[in-house]
matplotlib code that plots the C-alpha trace (Angstrom):
import matplotlib.pyplot as plt

x = [0.0, -1.9, -0.9, 2.8, 2.4, 0.6, 3.4, 6.1, 4.2, 4.0, 7.8, 8.4, 6.2, 8.0, 11.4, 10.1, 8.8, 12.2, 14.1, 11.9, 12.5, 16.2, 16.1, 14.1, 16.7, 19.5, 17.7, 17.3, 20.9, 21.9, 19.8, 21.4, 24.9, 24.1, 22.8, 26.0, 28.0, 26.0, 26.4, 30.2, 30.4, 28.5, 30.8, 33.8, 32.6, 31.9, 35.4, 36.9, 35.0, 36.2, 39.8, 39.5, 38.0, 40.7, 43.4, 41.9, 41.7, 45.4, 46.3, 44.4, 46.0, 49.5, 48.6, 47.4, 50.5, 52.7, 50.8, 51.1, 54.8, 55.1, 53.2, 55.4, 58.5, 57.0, 56.1, 59.6, 61.0, 58.7, 59.7, 63.3, 62.9, 61.0, 64.0, 66.4, 64.3, 64.4, 68.1, 68.7, 66.6, 68.4, 71.8, 70.8, 69.5, 72.8, 75.0, 77.0, 75.7, 72.1, 72.7, 74.4, 71.4, 69.0, 71.1, 71.1, 67.4, 66.4, 68.9, 68.8, 66.8, 68.7, 72.5, 72.9, 70.8, 72.7, 76.1, 74.9, 73.5, 76.6, 78.8, 76.5, 76.5, 80.3, 80.6, 80.8, 77.6, 77.3, 76.0, 73.0, 73.8, 72.5, 69.7, 70.3, 68.0, 66.3, 65.4, 61.8, 59.9, 58.8, 55.2, 54.9, 52.9, 51.3, 53.0, 54.5, 58.3, 59.5, 61.2, 60.3, 57.0, 58.3, 59.2, 58.1, 55.1, 54.2, 56.5, 54.7, 54.1, 51.8, 52.8, 50.7, 48.8, 52.0, 52.7, 56.4, 57.7, 60.6, 62.5, 61.5, 64.1, 64.8, 64.6, 67.4, 66.5, 69.5, 71.9, 71.1, 73.1, 72.7, 72.3, 72.5, 69.2, 65.6, 62.7, 59.0, 57.6, 54.1, 54.5, 53.2, 55.4, 57.3, 58.4, 59.0, 61.4, 63.3, 63.7, 64.0, 67.8, 68.6, 68.0, 66.4, 62.8, 59.6, 56.4, 53.0, 51.8, 48.3, 46.4, 45.3, 48.6, 51.4, 52.2, 52.7, 54.6, 56.9, 57.7, 59.7, 62.3, 61.6, 62.4, 64.5, 62.2, 58.6, 58.1, 54.6, 54.0, 50.8, 49.3, 45.9, 45.4, 45.8, 44.9, 46.4, 44.8, 41.6, 43.6, 45.6, 42.7, 40.9, 43.2, 41.8, 42.5, 45.0, 47.3, 47.0, 47.8, 50.8, 52.3, 51.7, 53.5, 56.4, 56.5, 56.7, 59.8, 61.5, 61.0, 61.3, 58.2, 58.2, 55.3, 56.3, 54.1, 54.4, 51.0, 47.6, 46.6, 48.2, 44.8, 43.9, 46.8, 47.4, 45.4, 47.3, 50.7, 50.4, 50.6, 54.1, 57.4, 58.7, 57.1, 59.0, 57.6, 58.8, 57.1, 59.1, 56.1, 54.1, 56.5, 54.7, 51.3, 52.7, 54.1, 50.7, 48.8, 51.0, 50.8, 47.0, 46.6, 49.0, 50.1, 48.3, 49.6, 52.8, 53.5, 56.0, 55.0, 56.5, 59.7, 59.3, 61.8, 62.3, 62.7, 62.3, 62.2, 65.7, 67.5, 67.9, 71.1, 69.9, 66.9, 67.7, 70.9, 72.0, 72.0, 70.3, 67.5, 68.3, 68.3, 68.5, 66.4, 63.1, 64.2, 61.6, 61.2, 58.2, 56.0, 55.6, 52.0, 53.2, 56.0, 54.1, 50.5, 48.5, 48.2, 51.9, 53.2, 56.3, 58.6, 57.1, 57.9, 61.5, 61.5, 59.9, 62.5, 65.2, 63.2, 63.0, 65.7, 64.6, 61.6, 59.9, 59.2, 56.9, 57.3, 56.0, 57.2, 58.2, 61.9, 62.2, 60.7, 63.2, 66.1, 64.9, 64.8, 68.3, 69.7, 68.6, 70.6, 67.6, 68.0, 65.3, 64.4, 62.7, 60.3, 58.5, 58.9, 62.7, 63.8, 65.5, 69.3, 71.5, 73.8, 76.3, 76.8, 78.7, 80.6, 81.1, 77.4, 75.6, 73.0, 69.9, 71.7, 74.4, 77.6, 76.3, 73.1, 75.0, 77.3, 74.3, 72.6, 75.8, 76.1, 72.4, 73.0, 75.9, 73.8, 71.0, 73.3, 75.1, 71.8, 71.7, 70.8, 68.2, 71.0, 72.2, 68.7, 68.2, 71.5, 70.0, 66.8, 68.6, 70.8, 67.8, 65.9, 68.9, 69.6, 73.1, 73.5, 76.8, 77.3, 80.1, 82.2, 83.8, 87.0, 89.7, 93.5, 95.1, 98.4, 100.3, 103.8, 105.4, 106.8, 108.9, 106.2, 105.3, 103.2, 101.0, 100.8, 99.6, 97.2, 95.3, 94.7, 94.5, 90.9, 89.4, 86.8, 86.6, 90.4, 91.8, 95.3, 97.8, 100.5, 103.0, 106.1, 108.4, 112.2, 111.8, 113.9, 111.1, 108.3, 107.0, 106.8, 105.2, 102.7, 101.6, 101.3, 99.2, 96.8, 94.1, 94.8, 92.4, 94.5, 97.3, 100.3, 102.8, 105.8, 108.2, 111.0, 110.7, 112.9, 114.6, 114.9, 111.2, 108.6, 105.5, 103.5, 106.1, 106.0, 102.2, 102.2, 104.5, 102.2, 99.1, 100.6, 100.6, 97.0, 94.3, 91.2, 88.2, 88.9, 92.2, 92.5, 95.4, 95.9, 98.4, 100.4, 100.5, 96.8, 94.2, 91.5, 88.6, 87.8, 84.7, 86.5, 86.7, 83.3, 81.7, 83.6, 82.9, 79.2, 79.2, 79.7, 76.4, 74.3, 76.5, 77.7, 81.2, 84.4, 86.4, 85.2, 86.8, 86.3, 86.2, 84.6, 86.9, 88.3, 91.9, 94.0, 96.8, 99.3, 101.0, 97.8, 96.1, 93.1, 90.5, 89.0, 86.3, 86.9, 84.0, 81.1, 78.7, 80.6, 79.2, 77.4, 77.9, 79.7, 82.6, 85.7, 88.1, 88.7, 91.9, 94.3, 94.7, 91.0, 91.1, 89.2, 88.8, 87.9, 91.2, 90.6, 89.8, 92.8, 95.2, 93.9, 94.7, 97.8, 99.5, 101.5, 105.3, 105.4, 105.8, 103.8, 100.2, 99.9, 96.2, 95.5, 97.0, 94.9, 91.7, 92.5, 92.9, 89.6, 87.9, 89.6, 88.5, 85.0, 85.4, 82.9, 84.3, 82.1, 82.6, 81.2, 80.6, 83.1, 83.5, 86.1, 89.2, 91.4, 94.1, 97.0, 99.6, 102.1, 101.0, 99.0, 98.1, 96.1, 93.9, 93.6, 92.4, 90.0, 88.2, 85.8, 87.1, 85.5, 87.4, 90.8, 91.5, 91.7, 89.7, 88.6, 85.5, 84.2, 85.5, 85.6, 81.8]
y = [63.3, 66.0, 64.8, 64.9, 68.5, 69.4, 67.8, 69.7, 72.9, 72.3, 71.6, 74.8, 76.7, 75.3, 76.2, 79.7, 80.1, 78.8, 81.1, 84.0, 83.2, 83.0, 86.3, 87.9, 86.6, 87.9, 91.2, 91.3, 90.4, 93.0, 95.6, 94.6, 94.8, 98.1, 99.4, 98.2, 99.9, 103.1, 102.8, 102.2, 105.2, 107.3, 106.1, 106.8, 110.2, 110.8, 109.5, 111.7, 114.6, 113.7, 113.4, 116.8, 118.3, 116.6, 118.0, 121.4, 121.1, 120.0, 123.0, 125.3, 123.7, 124.1, 127.8, 128.3, 126.7, 128.8, 131.9, 130.8, 130.4, 133.9, 135.3, 133.4, 134.8, 138.3, 138.0, 136.8, 139.8, 142.2, 140.8, 141.1, 144.8, 145.5, 144.0, 146.1, 149.2, 148.4, 147.8, 151.2, 152.9, 151.1, 152.0, 155.7, 155.6, 154.1, 156.5, 158.9, 162.1, 160.9, 160.0, 163.4, 165.2, 163.2, 164.1, 167.8, 167.8, 166.1, 167.8, 171.4, 172.5, 170.3, 170.6, 167.5, 165.4, 167.0, 166.1, 162.5, 162.2, 163.5, 161.0, 158.2, 159.4, 159.5, 155.8, 153.5, 151.6, 148.2, 148.5, 146.2, 143.2, 143.6, 141.1, 138.3, 137.0, 133.9, 131.0, 131.1, 128.7, 125.5, 124.6, 121.3, 118.6, 115.5, 113.3, 110.2, 110.2, 106.6, 105.4, 108.3, 106.8, 103.3, 103.7, 102.1, 103.9, 101.9, 102.6, 100.4, 96.7, 94.9, 91.6, 90.0, 93.2, 95.2, 98.1, 98.5, 101.6, 101.1, 103.2, 102.1, 100.7, 103.3, 101.7, 103.0, 104.7, 103.9, 103.4, 100.5, 97.6, 98.1, 101.8, 101.1, 99.2, 100.4, 98.2, 99.0, 96.9, 96.0, 94.4, 94.3, 95.9, 92.7, 92.0, 95.7, 95.8, 92.9, 94.4, 98.1, 98.1, 95.9, 98.5, 101.9, 101.0, 102.7, 101.9, 103.4, 103.5, 102.3, 100.9, 104.4, 106.4, 103.8, 105.3, 108.8, 107.6, 105.1, 107.4, 109.6, 106.8, 103.9, 100.7, 97.8, 95.3, 95.0, 92.7, 92.1, 90.2, 88.2, 91.0, 90.6, 94.3, 97.5, 98.9, 95.9, 93.1, 92.9, 93.1, 90.0, 87.9, 88.6, 90.1, 93.5, 96.3, 97.9, 94.9, 94.2, 97.8, 97.8, 94.6, 96.0, 99.2, 97.2, 95.0, 98.1, 99.2, 95.9, 95.8, 92.4, 91.3, 89.0, 87.6, 86.7, 84.2, 84.6, 83.7, 82.3, 79.4, 79.0, 78.9, 82.3, 83.9, 81.6, 83.6, 86.8, 85.1, 83.7, 87.2, 87.7, 86.6, 85.0, 83.4, 82.9, 81.6, 82.0, 78.6, 75.6, 73.4, 75.3, 74.6, 71.5, 73.2, 76.1, 73.6, 71.9, 75.2, 76.4, 73.0, 72.9, 76.0, 76.5, 80.1, 82.3, 82.4, 84.3, 84.2, 82.0, 80.2, 82.0, 80.6, 79.2, 79.6, 80.2, 83.5, 82.6, 85.1, 85.7, 87.9, 91.5, 92.8, 96.4, 95.6, 92.1, 92.8, 92.8, 96.6, 96.9, 99.1, 101.8, 100.3, 96.7, 93.9, 93.0, 90.2, 87.6, 84.8, 85.6, 83.5, 84.6, 85.7, 87.9, 89.3, 89.9, 90.8, 91.1, 94.9, 95.6, 97.0, 95.4, 98.3, 97.7, 94.0, 94.9, 96.7, 93.8, 91.4, 93.2, 93.6, 90.4, 88.4, 85.3, 84.1, 80.7, 79.6, 76.5, 73.7, 74.8, 78.4, 79.6, 79.2, 82.8, 84.1, 82.3, 83.4, 87.1, 86.7, 85.1, 87.7, 90.4, 88.6, 87.3, 83.8, 81.3, 78.9, 75.5, 76.5, 79.7, 78.9, 79.0, 80.7, 84.1, 83.5, 84.7, 87.1, 87.0, 83.2, 83.7, 87.0, 86.4, 87.1, 90.4, 91.8, 89.7, 86.7, 84.1, 83.7, 80.3, 82.0, 84.7, 82.2, 80.2, 83.4, 84.5, 81.1, 81.3, 84.8, 83.5, 80.6, 82.9, 84.9, 81.8, 80.4, 83.2, 86.9, 88.6, 90.2, 86.8, 85.6, 88.7, 87.9, 84.5, 86.2, 88.8, 86.1, 84.0, 86.8, 88.2, 91.4, 92.3, 91.3, 93.2, 94.9, 96.0, 93.3, 93.0, 91.1, 91.2, 91.7, 90.6, 92.2, 90.1, 90.7, 87.4, 87.5, 84.3, 81.6, 81.4, 78.3, 80.0, 83.1, 81.1, 79.0, 82.2, 83.4, 80.2, 79.2, 82.7, 83.1, 85.9, 86.5, 87.3, 88.4, 87.8, 90.4, 88.7, 90.4, 87.6, 87.0, 83.2, 81.8, 79.7, 82.0, 82.3, 78.6, 77.8, 80.6, 79.5, 75.9, 76.9, 79.3, 78.2, 78.5, 81.4, 83.6, 85.7, 85.5, 88.4, 87.9, 90.7, 90.7, 93.0, 96.1, 96.7, 100.3, 100.8, 101.2, 99.0, 101.8, 102.2, 98.5, 98.5, 101.4, 99.5, 96.5, 98.7, 99.8, 96.2, 95.5, 95.0, 93.9, 96.1, 95.8, 95.6, 93.6, 93.9, 90.7, 90.4, 87.2, 87.0, 86.5, 83.8, 84.3, 81.9, 80.5, 82.8, 85.9, 87.8, 86.6, 87.9, 91.2, 91.8, 91.3, 94.6, 96.5, 95.1, 97.0, 99.7, 103.0, 102.7, 102.8, 101.0, 98.0, 96.1, 95.1, 97.1, 94.2, 91.2, 88.3, 88.3, 85.5, 86.4, 83.6, 84.7, 84.2, 81.7, 84.0, 84.8, 88.2, 90.1, 93.7, 96.1, 93.7, 96.5, 97.9, 95.4, 96.6, 100.3, 103.3, 104.1, 106.4, 103.5, 99.8, 97.8, 97.6, 93.8, 93.7, 96.4, 95.9, 99.0, 100.1, 100.2, 103.7, 105.2, 103.5, 104.7, 108.2, 108.1, 106.0, 104.5, 106.7, 106.1, 104.6, 101.1, 101.4, 102.8, 103.1, 102.0, 104.8, 107.4, 106.0, 106.2, 109.8, 110.7, 109.0, 111.2, 114.3, 113.4, 112.3, 108.7, 106.4, 103.4, 100.5, 97.9, 94.5, 91.4, 90.1, 86.6, 85.1, 86.8, 86.3, 88.8, 86.8, 88.4, 87.1, 89.8, 93.0, 94.6, 97.3, 94.8, 92.6, 95.5, 97.0, 93.8, 91.3, 88.0, 85.2, 82.1, 80.7, 78.7, 78.9, 81.5, 79.4, 77.9, 81.4, 83.4, 81.2, 80.7]
z = [47.3, 48.9, 52.4, 51.4, 50.1, 53.4, 55.4, 53.5, 54.0, 57.7, 57.8, 55.9, 58.2, 61.3, 59.8, 58.9, 62.5, 63.9, 61.6, 62.6, 66.3, 65.7, 63.8, 66.6, 69.1, 67.0, 66.7, 70.5, 71.1, 68.5, 70.3, 73.6, 72.1, 70.6, 73.9, 75.6, 72.9, 73.4, 77.1, 76.7, 74.3, 76.9, 79.7, 77.5, 76.8, 80.5, 81.3, 78.7, 80.1, 83.6, 82.4, 80.7, 83.9, 85.9, 83.6, 83.8, 87.6, 87.7, 85.5, 87.8, 90.8, 89.3, 88.5, 92.0, 93.4, 91.2, 92.3, 95.9, 95.4, 94.0, 96.9, 99.3, 97.6, 97.6, 101.3, 102.1, 100.2, 102.0, 105.4, 104.4, 103.3, 106.6, 108.5, 106.5, 107.3, 111.0, 110.8, 109.2, 111.8, 114.6, 113.0, 112.9, 116.5, 117.9, 115.9, 118.1, 116.5, 116.9, 120.6, 121.2, 119.6, 121.8, 124.9, 124.1, 123.3, 126.5, 128.8, 127.6, 130.6, 133.1, 133.2, 135.3, 132.9, 130.0, 131.4, 132.1, 128.6, 126.9, 128.9, 127.8, 124.2, 124.1, 124.9, 121.9, 121.1, 119.4, 115.9, 115.1, 112.8, 109.2, 108.4, 105.9, 103.3, 104.5, 102.2, 101.1, 103.4, 101.6, 102.0, 103.9, 102.2, 103.5, 100.9, 102.6, 102.2, 101.6, 104.7, 106.9, 108.0, 108.3, 112.0, 115.2, 116.7, 119.8, 122.8, 125.4, 125.8, 128.2, 129.9, 132.6, 133.1, 133.6, 131.2, 130.2, 128.3, 125.9, 123.4, 119.9, 117.5, 114.8, 111.3, 109.1, 105.9, 103.8, 102.1, 99.8, 98.5, 94.7, 94.0, 90.3, 90.3, 90.7, 91.6, 91.7, 94.6, 95.7, 99.1, 102.6, 105.4, 106.3, 102.7, 102.1, 105.1, 103.7, 100.2, 100.8, 101.3, 98.3, 95.6, 95.0, 95.7, 94.4, 96.4, 97.0, 93.4, 92.7, 89.7, 88.8, 89.1, 88.4, 85.0, 86.4, 89.6, 87.9, 85.0, 87.3, 87.6, 85.3, 87.2, 86.0, 87.8, 89.0, 92.0, 93.2, 96.4, 97.0, 99.1, 100.7, 101.6, 99.8, 96.3, 94.5, 96.5, 94.4, 91.2, 92.2, 93.3, 90.0, 87.4, 86.5, 84.1, 86.5, 86.7, 83.0, 82.2, 84.6, 83.1, 79.6, 80.6, 81.8, 78.7, 76.5, 78.4, 78.8, 82.6, 84.2, 86.1, 89.1, 91.1, 94.7, 96.5, 100.3, 101.7, 100.7, 98.4, 95.0, 93.3, 94.7, 92.8, 89.9, 87.3, 88.1, 88.4, 84.9, 83.5, 84.9, 83.4, 86.5, 89.6, 92.9, 96.1, 99.7, 100.6, 99.3, 99.9, 97.3, 94.4, 93.3, 93.4, 91.3, 88.8, 88.5, 88.3, 85.4, 83.6, 83.8, 81.6, 78.7, 78.1, 75.5, 72.0, 71.7, 75.5, 77.4, 80.5, 83.6, 85.1, 88.6, 91.5, 95.2, 97.1, 100.8, 103.6, 105.1, 107.5, 106.4, 108.1, 108.2, 110.4, 111.9, 113.8, 117.5, 117.9, 121.3, 122.5, 125.1, 128.5, 129.7, 128.3, 130.0, 132.4, 131.5, 129.0, 126.9, 124.6, 121.0, 121.8, 124.6, 122.5, 119.2, 119.8, 116.5, 116.5, 116.1, 112.8, 111.5, 112.7, 116.1, 115.7, 115.1, 118.5, 120.2, 118.9, 120.9, 124.1, 126.2, 127.8, 125.8, 123.7, 123.8, 120.2, 120.2, 117.6, 114.2, 114.5, 111.1, 110.5, 109.3, 112.5, 114.6, 112.3, 112.7, 116.5, 116.6, 114.3, 116.8, 119.5, 121.4, 122.9, 121.9, 124.8, 125.0, 127.7, 128.6, 132.3, 132.4, 135.7, 135.6, 135.7, 138.4, 136.6, 139.4, 138.9, 135.7, 135.3, 131.6, 131.1, 130.5, 132.9, 132.6, 131.1, 131.8, 129.8, 128.5, 127.3, 125.6, 123.9, 122.6, 121.4, 119.6, 117.9, 116.9, 115.5, 113.4, 112.2, 111.2, 109.0, 107.7, 106.4, 103.9, 104.1, 102.0, 100.0, 99.0, 98.1, 95.9, 94.2, 93.2, 92.0, 89.9, 88.3, 87.5, 85.8, 83.9, 85.8, 87.2, 90.8, 91.2, 94.6, 96.9, 98.5, 101.9, 101.1, 103.8, 103.8, 107.0, 108.4, 110.9, 112.4, 113.4, 116.9, 116.7, 116.7, 113.1, 113.5, 116.1, 113.9, 110.9, 112.9, 113.9, 110.3, 108.3, 109.4, 108.8, 106.1, 103.6, 103.6, 100.1, 101.2, 104.0, 104.4, 106.8, 108.2, 109.4, 109.7, 109.5, 106.6, 105.2, 106.1, 102.5, 101.9, 105.3, 104.9, 101.4, 102.6, 105.6, 103.8, 101.4, 97.7, 97.3, 99.5, 98.1, 100.5, 100.6, 102.9, 103.8, 106.4, 109.4, 109.6, 113.0, 112.1, 111.9, 114.7, 114.8, 113.2, 110.4, 109.6, 109.6, 107.2, 104.8, 105.0, 104.5, 101.1, 100.0, 101.0, 98.2, 100.1, 100.7, 104.5, 106.3, 109.6, 112.0, 114.0, 116.9, 116.7, 120.5, 120.8, 120.0, 117.4, 116.9, 113.4, 113.1, 114.3, 111.0, 109.8, 113.0, 112.8, 109.1, 109.7, 111.6, 108.4, 107.1, 109.7, 111.2, 109.6, 111.0, 109.0, 111.7, 113.6, 116.5, 120.1, 123.2, 125.0, 125.0, 127.1, 128.3, 129.8, 132.2, 132.5, 135.8, 137.7, 135.2, 135.2, 132.5, 132.7, 130.7, 129.7, 129.4, 128.7, 128.3, 125.3, 122.9, 119.8, 120.3, 118.8, 121.0, 121.1, 120.7, 120.3, 120.8, 117.9, 117.9, 116.8, 114.2, 111.0, 108.8, 105.4, 103.4, 101.9, 105.3, 107.0, 104.3, 104.7, 108.4, 108.4, 111.5, 113.8, 113.8, 117.3, 118.6, 121.8, 121.8, 118.0, 118.3, 120.9, 118.5, 115.7, 117.8, 118.7, 115.1, 114.4, 117.0, 115.5, 111.9, 112.9, 111.8, 113.4, 115.4, 116.3, 119.0, 118.0, 120.1, 122.8, 121.3, 119.0, 120.5, 123.5, 124.5, 126.0, 128.2, 130.8, 133.2, 133.0, 136.3, 134.7, 132.8, 135.9, 138.0, 135.4, 134.1, 135.6, 136.7, 134.8, 135.8, 136.9, 133.9, 130.1, 128.2, 125.2, 126.7, 127.5, 124.5, 121.5, 121.0]

ax = plt.figure().add_subplot(projection="3d")
ax.plot(x, y, z, "-o")
ax.set_aspect("equal")
plt.show()
């Protein structure tokens, strides 16, 4: 009995000791928690004090800036008053009575000097110009203006120990495709260059100042790339308070949030990406990994799992285009390593794309890289050791390249755009996340005057893409039926008879009044147009600032001598005083404002003169897709380069 009591006492003591140990541990933990709370309160108080001091400093800075501004205005006013005083003094000094007095005073003891002085004083003198108030000079700041600093900075390249100086490509600063839409974007320079023309874009904000920066223009969309550098890189690798606060700020305002995976492993960004509403990836091979990462961890209570989609890199027409650098291309085939050394910024990369005669891209080169090169008009070769071509061997080529090379480069350029531009990819993104993707269109109305061969006339326009309307002037009895049968169903066909009492310009004006497309094309029924003619020509409106586009460089075929010639090959991709009327593609509103001259011959020359008078930009596109056909034309034969004795199609219809 006693032993049982002793054992129970021992058990009670052990439990009491364990309870005491637990109580001590709890007390220690409580003390530690209390210390952390105290430390947090102290840090909060310090932060509050820092914020108060920062606010006071900002107020003092604003007051100092206001005082500086007042002083600047006062100084400008004092300078103006000093200029006024000088002007009044000068006006008095040049007045006739003042000069007479000076002459009398200085010549009273010398009759000859007096006579000379009186003659000089009698002559009229030019009055000084009254000073004007100048605007108060604005203090320059070091704040980076979006777009202004996104320019090429390196003007030299080194190949094989040889240094070559080139003129950098100027990256355009606007306009954008969707001015109604604002996006806040965290991206590295490459992705930023692809997106900056798709909307009004806010960049440069950090985890500390996003609320102040973005409040100036609240965005409709937040798009964050998987950046590995900059103020947001650490937040994305391990979601921090800055990223959480940014997404909460967006949620409060109904702003769509998108995470864009462009590089790195999925696991490195999965934790941060789960906080967004939508996840898109530029790497199709990572879609399965993203699906697995999202499925492995269900969303928190009250949250939906992010949607998953694709947003691959694509050609951006504003920066990936065939606009050339000043001067000829570097006459060598370069490897990618020679062309794009690692130290180049992306604006410098855009310069390098346009520099060499051709680039060798080895197997495994990113598809987007080859598309960007092709979109800049640079041929991609199979071997870095291709010999330099003999430009005299094929007159249809440009300096530094053969005609076949140029045709292949043009076909590759067309394919790069046909695979989808960044504008089209952003359309898909906006549709997927529920934002309007509306933007300006480039639909085409075509005007053609039938010259007696209606089948040939319709064969030129029927294959063209992007045509919404054909305005046909024809005297054929069944012209309307044949035209509607030849054209796709999507095309509105308007047929009117020609008027013998009107000039060609008069008939074109009547046809122009019937046009409804965004762009108006005038095509000559005598000539030949390739199936990609209008697609290629319309593309120029995506990267140029011209209101009228056409061709000053083109092929012509002269039947009397069976010769194919090339007119002005150096006129490709440049702003020029004029293009030929048979290749005219113009913005409808601009063309209606100018109108066609009431003449039959040379209406295009009169139109071009009017464009020069009114300051309307005219752009000459590529030389492919069009052949001017004439029975004979001595002026054209004497002013163009002979390409071949034979048909023009193999050379022109790339």
